Phi, psi and omega in degrees: 000140182295140188291312179298323181299310181301312182300318176302314188287316175303309177306319176288325177294321177290323179302319188263335182239348174090331179207156174297317185300318188289334177281306188288339180278318184286316186263313184269339178070034181246164178280165181295323175306307182296319183300316185293316177297321173305311185297335182269345178097010192244019178216127177254131180284155179288158190299317181297329187277327172294334167289330173297324172291316168304329181282355170286350174251137163292166179300329181286314178297325178288336179285319184298326183292318182299317181291315182298323182291320175298321176303312176295344176275325175291313185245082183311322180293355173272356178298329181282347181240012184306314185296315188286324176299319175303307177300319182292313191280330168312306173298324184292315180308307184305299180303323180294308176313306191295317183295329178267356174089015183280328190245162175246153182249141189219123166283128181256123176296130172306147176283326182237167182292328178299309179303316191299334183276336190239337195223152174224116180274132181234116182258129169245128192208154164255120185264125177256006175069025171230124186303127175086359180248008173302148173259125185232141168236137180238140180232132167256109190242152173315142177298335184293346180299326183295315182288326177302315185291317177305303198287325185265003180047045176271126177299140179304319182296319177297316180298325182298301180317313185276329195221002180300299185312309185288337183271313188279333185289347180293000000 
C-alpha cells in the first residue's frame, strides 16, 4: 500500500474520529492487526469497508487526494509533505471558490455533545442544482472558532477568508 495514500487517509481519520482505533473498531469492526496489515497491503478490506474509507472524503476531496498522490510520484520529494500539501491546497481551493463567489459556507452541527465541545464542522460547497454533483470541501476546526466568530461579530465568510488556512493548515 502506498505510504502517502495511507498517511492521507489516517490524517482524515484522526481529524474526524480522534484515533485510528476509534475508526477501525467503531466503523469497520476489525482488529488492530487487520488494520495494520491493511496499511501494509497484506490484508484486504471488504468492499463496504473500502467504501467507508472513501466516504471519509467528499468526491472533490477524493479527487484532490488523487492529485496529491500523482504529484508525489512525479516529484518524490513531495512525499514527506503530502498531508500538509493536501490540507494547504484544500484551503486554497475553498478560499478561491469563496473569493469568486461560487461557493457557500455552512456550519454543520456536531452530532454528539463531545464533538460539540471540541469541534466545529465547516462545509464549503458549490451547488450545481444537479443531484450528486455538488463540489464540497469539509473542514473540522477547533470549537473556539465559533465563539470567535460570534464574539467578534465577524461574518463567517470573512472569517474563512482571513483565518481558514492558518487554522486548518496546522
